[in-house]
Each structure stands twice: as structure tokens, then as C-alpha cells.
C-alpha positions as a printed Julia matrix, in Angstrom:
420×3 Matrix{Float64}:
 -41.16   22.62   17.27
 -42.68   19.21   18.02
 -41.15   16.4    15.94
 -41.12   12.61   15.74
 -37.61   11.16   15.29
 -37.52    8.64   12.44
 -34.02    7.18   12.61
 -30.39    7.83   13.47
 -27.87    9.12   10.93
 -24.11    9.15   10.51
 -22.7    11.35   13.26
 -25.25   10.14   15.81
 -28.09   12.63   15.4
 -31.73   11.7    15.13
 -33.5    12.62   11.92
 -37.02   14.02   11.69
 -38.86   16.04    9.04
 -40.53   19.44    9.07
 -42.47   20.52    5.98
 -40.48   18.03    3.93
 -37.08   19.26    5.1
 -34.86   16.93    7.13
 -34.14   18.03   10.69
 -31.02   16.62   12.36
 -31.63   16.51   16.1
 -28.99   16.12   18.83
 -30.3    13.83   21.57
 -33.13   12.34   19.53
 -33.72    8.59   19.45
 -35.86    6.63   16.96
 -39.54    6.94   17.77
 -39.11    9.84   20.22
 -41.76   12.55   20.09
 -39.8    15.58   21.24
 -39.91   19.32   21.61
 -36.99   20.44   19.46
 -35.16   23.75   19.54
 -33.85   24.72   16.09
 -30.26   25.96   16.35
 -29.4    26.3    12.67
 -31.5    26.88    9.56
 -29.89   25.84    6.31
 -31.44   26.03    2.87
 -32.14   22.32    2.54
 -32.16   21.14    6.17
 -32.45   22.19    9.82
 -30.3    21.38   12.86
 -31.72   21.26   16.35
 -31.53   19.72   19.79
 -34.05   18.02   22.03
 -35.44   20.25   24.74
 -37.96   17.76   26.14
 -38.88   14.2    25.22
 -42.66   14.14   25.3
 -43.04   10.48   24.42
 -40.02    8.15   24.23
 -39.63    5.73   21.34
 -40.55    2.05   21.8
 -36.89    0.94   22.11
 -35.9     3.8    24.41
 -35.51    3.65   28.19
 -33.77    5.51   30.99
 -29.98    5.06   30.7
 -28.29    3.12   33.51
 -25.46    5.67   33.79
 -26.31    8.72   35.94
 -23.97   10.86   33.8
 -25.48    9.92   30.43
 -27.3    13.22   29.96
 -24.24   15.36   30.64
 -21.2    13.28   29.65
 -20.52   13.26   25.91
 -19.23    9.7    25.86
 -22.3     7.48   25.35
 -25.02    9.45   23.54
 -26.91    6.33   22.44
 -27.21    4.78   25.88
 -30.99    5.4    26.0
 -31.48    3.09   23.01
 -31.73   -0.7    23.41
 -28.49   -2.3    22.27
 -29.99   -4.48   19.52
 -31.6    -1.36   18.08
 -28.24    0.46   18.23
 -26.81   -2.31   16.04
 -29.74   -2.09   13.63
 -29.22    1.67   13.3
 -25.49    1.21   12.64
 -26.27   -1.42   10.01
 -28.61    1.0     8.25
 -26.05    3.83    8.48
 -23.32    1.7     6.88
 -25.62    0.73    3.99
 -26.76    4.34    3.51
 -23.19    5.65    3.4
 -22.07    3.03    0.88
 -25.03    3.83   -1.37
 -25.01    7.63   -1.02
 -21.26    8.35   -0.8
 -19.73    5.22   -2.3
 -22.27    5.14   -5.15
 -22.72    1.39   -4.78
 -26.17    0.06   -5.78
 -27.92   -1.23   -2.65
 -28.81   -4.51   -4.33
 -25.16   -5.32   -5.01
 -23.92   -5.05   -1.41
 -22.87   -8.32    0.23
 -24.57   -9.39    3.43
 -23.08   -7.59    6.44
 -21.45   -9.75    9.1
 -21.98   -8.22   12.55
 -19.25   -8.52   15.2
 -20.42   -7.72   18.71
 -19.51   -8.48   22.3
 -20.49   -7.43   25.83
 -21.63   -3.77   25.63
 -20.61   -2.85   29.19
 -17.17   -2.63   30.84
 -15.58   -3.17   27.43
 -13.13   -0.24   27.1
  -9.56   -1.2    27.91
  -8.38    2.32   26.99
  -9.91    5.49   28.43
  -8.93    9.17   28.37
 -10.16   11.41   31.2
  -9.89   15.14   31.71
  -8.05   16.05   34.94
  -9.1    19.1    36.98
  -7.45   19.3    40.44
  -8.16   15.71   41.41
 -11.46   15.47   39.58
 -11.54   13.03   36.69
 -14.25   13.27   34.09
 -15.31   13.47   30.46
 -15.99   16.46   28.26
 -19.59   17.29   27.54
 -20.72   16.95   23.93
 -19.64   19.95   21.86
 -18.13   21.69   24.88
 -14.91   22.15   26.83
 -16.87   21.69   30.08
 -16.07   18.54   32.03
 -18.54   16.26   33.8
 -16.86   14.64   36.83
 -17.28   10.83   36.72
 -16.34    8.48   39.55
 -17.09    5.3    37.62
 -17.63    4.83   33.9
 -19.93    1.91   33.07
 -18.18    1.13   29.77
 -14.65    1.16   31.22
 -12.91   -2.12   32.0
 -12.78   -2.54   35.82
  -8.98   -2.75   35.56
  -8.96    0.74   34.01
 -11.27    2.05   36.74
  -8.93    0.66   39.41
  -5.95    2.47   37.85
  -7.89    5.75   37.66
  -8.84    5.45   41.33
  -5.17    5.06   42.27
  -4.06    7.92   40.02
  -6.59   10.45   41.31
  -4.8    11.46   44.54
  -1.44   11.7    42.76
  -2.87   14.28   40.34
  -4.89   16.25   42.89
  -2.86   19.43   42.27
  -2.96   19.29   38.46
  -4.96   22.32   37.31
  -5.63   21.03   33.81
  -4.56   17.94   31.96
  -5.58   14.61   30.49
  -4.76   11.08   31.56
  -5.06    8.14   29.17
  -5.01    4.6    30.55
  -4.53    1.46   28.46
  -4.94   -1.81   30.3
  -3.26   -4.84   28.82
  -4.74   -8.31   28.87
  -4.93   -9.88   32.36
  -1.45  -10.3    33.79
   0.12   -7.99   31.22
   1.13   -4.34   31.27
  -0.78   -1.11   31.84
   0.35    2.08   30.12
  -0.33    5.73   30.98
  -0.11    8.93   28.96
  -0.31   12.16   30.97
  -0.73   15.47   29.16
  -0.34   18.66   31.22
  -1.4    22.03   29.84
   1.24   23.87   31.9
   4.83   22.84   32.55
   5.15   22.15   36.29
   8.93   22.2    36.1
  10.45   18.88   37.06
   7.97   16.15   36.07
  10.08   13.26   37.36
   8.48   13.29   40.85
   5.0    13.14   39.29
   6.12   10.27   37.05
   7.61    8.36   39.96
   4.53    8.74   42.15
   2.14    7.89   39.32
   3.97    4.7    38.36
   4.29    3.66   41.98
   0.64    4.31   42.84
  -0.91    2.66   39.8
   1.51   -0.18   39.15
   1.68    0.85   35.49
   4.67   -0.46   33.57
   5.1     2.57   31.32
   4.29    6.28   31.28
   4.63    9.03   28.7
   4.29   12.69   29.76
   3.76   15.52   27.28
   3.45   19.23   28.05
   1.24   21.79   26.32
   1.91   21.97   22.59
   5.44   20.55   22.96
   5.62   17.25   21.01
   8.54   15.98   23.14
   7.76   12.65   24.79
   9.13   12.06   28.29
   9.19    8.29   28.69
   9.33    6.54   32.05
   9.33    2.8    32.63
   9.05    0.38   29.72
   8.92    1.99   26.24
   7.19   -0.99   24.58
   4.48   -2.53   26.73
   3.11   -6.08   26.32
  -0.62   -5.29   26.04
  -1.47   -8.64   24.48
   0.34  -11.95   24.42
   2.11  -11.08   21.17
   1.56   -7.33   20.8
   3.79   -4.54   22.12
   2.67   -0.91   22.12
   3.94    2.42   23.5
   1.98    3.94   26.36
   0.77    6.73   24.05
   0.24    4.53   21.0
  -3.08    3.47   19.53
  -4.62    0.23   20.79
  -8.1    -0.87   19.75
 -10.24   -0.11   22.84
 -12.52   -3.16   22.7
 -10.3    -6.22   23.14
 -13.04   -8.79   22.43
 -14.2    -7.16   19.19
 -10.62   -6.44   18.16
  -9.88  -10.15   18.39
 -12.94  -10.91   16.24
 -11.77   -8.36   13.66
  -8.36  -10.02   13.42
 -10.01  -13.41   12.99
 -12.24  -11.99   10.27
  -9.28  -10.42    8.46
  -7.35  -13.7     8.71
 -10.26  -15.63    7.21
 -10.54  -13.16    4.32
  -6.8   -13.26    3.59
  -6.86  -17.05    3.43
  -9.98  -16.98    1.27
  -8.45  -14.49   -1.16
  -5.2   -16.43   -1.65
  -2.84  -14.83   -4.13
   0.84  -13.95   -4.24
   3.51  -13.83   -1.57
   4.08  -10.07   -1.17
   1.77   -8.27    1.3
   1.5    -4.8     2.81
  -0.1    -3.3     5.91
  -0.63    0.46    5.69
  -1.26    2.56    8.84
   0.04   -0.46   10.74
   0.46    0.93   14.26
   2.55   -1.51   16.25
   1.23   -4.48   14.31
  -2.32   -5.34   15.4
  -3.22   -6.59   11.92
   0.36   -7.11   10.73
   0.32  -10.23   12.89
  -2.44  -11.6    10.66
  -0.4   -11.0     7.53
   2.72  -12.47    9.14
   0.92  -15.77    9.71
  -0.34  -15.66    6.12
   3.22  -14.96    4.92
   4.41  -18.02    6.81
   1.89  -20.15    4.91
   2.78  -18.55    1.56
   6.55  -18.28    2.13
   6.0   -14.57    1.59
   6.89  -11.14    2.95
   5.03   -8.35    4.73
   5.85   -4.64    4.65
   4.19   -2.6     7.42
   4.08    1.2     7.15
   3.56    3.42   10.22
   4.15    7.14   10.72
   4.38    7.17   14.56
   7.96    6.23   15.4
   7.37    4.68   18.85
   4.67    2.37   17.46
   7.0     1.39   14.64
   9.76    0.61   17.15
   7.4    -1.58   19.18
   6.31   -3.35   16.01
   9.9    -4.13   15.06
  10.56   -5.5    18.54
   7.28   -7.37   18.87
   7.31   -9.08   15.48
  10.27  -11.19   16.57
   7.79  -13.22   18.62
   5.18  -13.68   15.89
   4.59  -16.68   13.72
   6.09  -15.54   10.44
   7.58  -12.48   12.13
  10.91  -12.8    10.34
   9.12  -12.02    7.1
   7.97   -8.59    8.39
   9.68   -5.27    7.65
   8.45   -2.11    9.4
   8.86    1.16    7.51
   8.71    4.35    9.55
   7.14    6.96    7.35
   3.68    8.33    6.47
   1.54    6.73    3.81
   2.17    8.86    0.71
   2.55    8.37   -3.02
   6.35    8.38   -2.53
   6.18    4.86   -1.06
   6.04    3.6    -4.64
   9.79    4.21   -4.89
  10.69    2.82   -1.45
  13.08   -0.19   -1.6
  10.76   -2.19    0.67
   8.25   -2.2    -2.19
  10.63   -3.36   -4.9
   8.15   -6.22   -5.25
   4.66   -4.73   -5.34
   2.13   -6.24   -2.9
  -0.47   -8.67   -4.13
  -2.5    -8.31   -0.92
  -2.87   -4.98    0.87
  -4.52   -4.33    4.25
  -5.19   -0.77    5.42
  -6.61    0.54    8.69
  -6.37    4.33    8.41
  -7.37    6.98   10.95
 -10.81    8.62   10.82
  -9.83   10.82    7.85
  -9.64    7.71    5.69
  -7.22    6.25    3.18
  -7.12    8.98    0.51
  -3.3     8.95    0.67
  -3.24    5.2     0.04
  -5.46    5.23   -3.04
  -2.74    6.43   -5.49
  -0.52    3.6    -4.24
  -3.25    1.05   -4.82
  -3.86    2.45   -8.29
  -0.15    2.08   -9.05
   0.5    -1.27   -7.42
  -2.8    -2.92   -8.42
  -2.83   -5.53   -5.63
  -5.22   -8.36   -6.37
  -6.79   -8.13   -2.9
  -7.5    -5.19   -0.59
  -8.74   -5.58    2.98
 -10.07   -2.14    3.94
 -10.91   -1.09    7.49
 -12.13    2.21    8.87
 -13.54    3.72   12.06
 -15.64    6.19   10.02
 -18.43    4.93    7.77
 -18.36    8.0     5.52
 -14.66    7.8     4.67
 -14.93    4.01    4.38
 -17.71    4.47    1.8
 -15.7     7.11   -0.04
 -12.62    4.86   -0.2
 -14.6     1.76   -1.2
 -16.29    3.8    -3.92
 -12.89    4.9    -5.23
 -11.66    1.29   -5.22
 -14.69    0.06   -7.14
 -14.0     2.79   -9.72
 -10.53    1.22  -10.1
 -12.11   -2.12  -10.94
 -12.36   -3.75   -7.5
 -15.47   -5.59   -6.37
 -16.71   -5.55   -2.78
 -16.95   -9.26   -1.94
 -17.34   -9.24    1.85
 -18.6    -6.64    4.31
 -18.42   -6.53    8.09
 -19.57   -4.14   10.82
 -17.58   -4.43   14.06
 -19.15   -2.68   17.04
 -16.04   -1.49   18.85
 -17.99    1.29   20.58
 -21.39    0.29   22.04
 -23.67    3.18   23.12
 -21.99    5.56   20.67
 -22.56    6.29   16.96
 -19.08    4.98   16.15
 -18.2     1.58   14.71
 -15.58   -0.11   12.56
 -16.26   -1.13    8.96
 -14.37   -3.88    7.14
 -14.47   -4.85    3.51
 -12.8    -7.46    1.3
 -12.25   -6.19   -2.24
 -10.76   -8.13   -5.14
 -10.06   -7.49   -8.8
């Protein structure tokens, strides 16, 4: 079937039409005329994949990475970067209108946060196959060996090069590298499918070869963490994180996001009690701590991953306003309403949930009724769903931001300031 791709949609596919029905096409870019193989026929739409691009779109060119066609990491690399941003902008609007049920004319202007689109990833996970490092192909368990990733920070690439010979006998595993800011720590997380017996020699050689300050090893489906080196790593000047904890991969855009959140918190004003849900080790809690210092207030940070919570407790001692911060180690659930840390309900709430969204936080917001909510999400669909739920509670979306943490991919971060 020969189709012209119209635009990109949430999830990264190109969209075309056949006899009035939408066709969602893997590998299609806007403007491409392509021969498309239909892989699934649903009642109201079709799913397919590009077999051959007959005529590329006007903003499409050959990708600079030789692995772009096989590696699943950067599916939008063929598209000019400014056009990638325009497509993400349109996707965010479409999701807020279709899923969030917000009238398009009521949406605030979208602030775009962007930085250098190459060599930006300070955290990378590679599949390990007997000394070969690579990335999984899209929708497959197959691995494409990659010597150098064009979106990885050179410091990460250097660590991977040093780790490769150490792991030459590993049949199957994964290695995650997080590189701290220049002069600060690097952390490693090694997952091995099979237990090799004593892992201490591997840990010793890996730390020695790479110069990493901390390493966590996990085996198969066993959740036990084997920690070597420093448990809480200084990845930024005032941020500690465990080697297997979450750190925003794009340091430049992450900094812009914190600045944006800080500006919104100051703009919103309000009471002294604040909360940070899904706090990690405190990436955004730092913002609230500074605001608490100005307001003579308090911050309660909630995080379900114990090691990140421990690093947050240790790290906040160095923050401006850090003495006002209390970390609570537990998942975000309705039961937090009765937790002693929330004896005074928050007037300002920030939440940065995982991809599944903040459904567990919404009952808390409904109960607490904070005057201000700063909502973040790495998934536009769940962001739209959650913003729609908040508007149904009486909140208004006052500010909107798209932060491109992940150039050359369909992923991005959404931020919204909501007040009541």
C-alpha cells in the first residue's frame, strides 16, 4: 500500500490515511511517500510499517548514525530537529484536547525547553552479550552492537569502552552508566541474567577499570542489591543519587526544568507547607527547599525507592533550606493522608511521576486541596489525563511547558502550573 505520511502521533508512529481510515506507520516521517506493509487491521484504523521510502519528506534526510535503522533508540533521527520539536508541540496539544478534554483555545502558550541534541545523555543502558555492547531493536529482544552512540555524553562512552573488556565473558546482562557533572562521580548498575557465583571479583575489576565511584549488581529476578563503593553518589553539586537510582538523562534540560519549576513556585506564592511526590533523591525537592527558606516553610518529599530516599535525606543537609525537608519512604497512595508528616496539608504540591502517571496522587490532591500544583510527566497521554482530572477538580492550567529531554525520540517531558 502506497501512502503519504501526514504527521507524527503519540508513541512515535507516522499517521497516514487509507479510504478515510487512519493508518499508524512505524518508521514513517512527515511528508514521506512510502510503500507500507499492513501488519494489523482494526475496525477503525490500520497499523503498518514502512517497507520502502519512495520519496522522503521535505524535512527528512539520511540519519548521521549508521545504526539508526536497526537500533531502537533514536527513531526520529531522520527528521530535522526543529521539525521534531514542532511535532512534539502538536502531540502535546492533541493529547490535552483529546484525552484531557481541554478546549484548544484555552491552552496557555507552550514554553519550549531545548538544548544540544547530540551527546546529551549522561545516563545510558546497554545490553551486554559476551563483550558486545549494544541497544535492543525496536519491538524486539535482538541487540544491535554499537561502538559509539551519538547521543551519549562522551564521558559515558569512555566508561563503556573501559567496561567492555571486563564484561567480555558475560553471556547476557545489562550495564547502566550514569555520569555525574564534570569532576563528580560516575555510577554503574550491572544486571546479570545468570548468577556467576561470586560477583565480588567482577565488581572489583569493573570499578578499577572504569574509575566509577559506585556500583550496584543485581541478578536475574532477585531484587537484592549488591552495593560496592559509595552508596550515595554526588552526580551534581548538590544532588546525591544511588548508582541504580533515577537521574534525568539530559543534564542541560533538567537544569532548565528546575529553573522553570522554581519560577512557577515563586509566581504562585501561597502558604508555607509544600510537598514533592515521586521525589527520587530530590531533583525537584531542592527547588521547594529554596522556596521553603523564603517562606519559612516546610517540605515533605515522598519516594518509594529506599536507596533514593536515603540519598535524599543525606543530600538535603547541603541544600539551601534543606533543614526544612522531610523525606518519607513509602509509595504515593491515598493512605498518605493520615501520615504524620502531612499533619499540615500542603498548599503547594509538585509531582513528577513515572510514565504511568499520577493516578495514585489524585485522591490526595482532592483531599488536601493544595492551592497550587506543579505537574510533570514523561508521557504526554498520562499528563493530559492527570491535567484533565485536576481541571475537573476546579484547577486551571495557567502555564505549560514542553522540555525536550530526549531529542531524536518521540519522548519528552511535559510541565504544567495549575492553580485553584
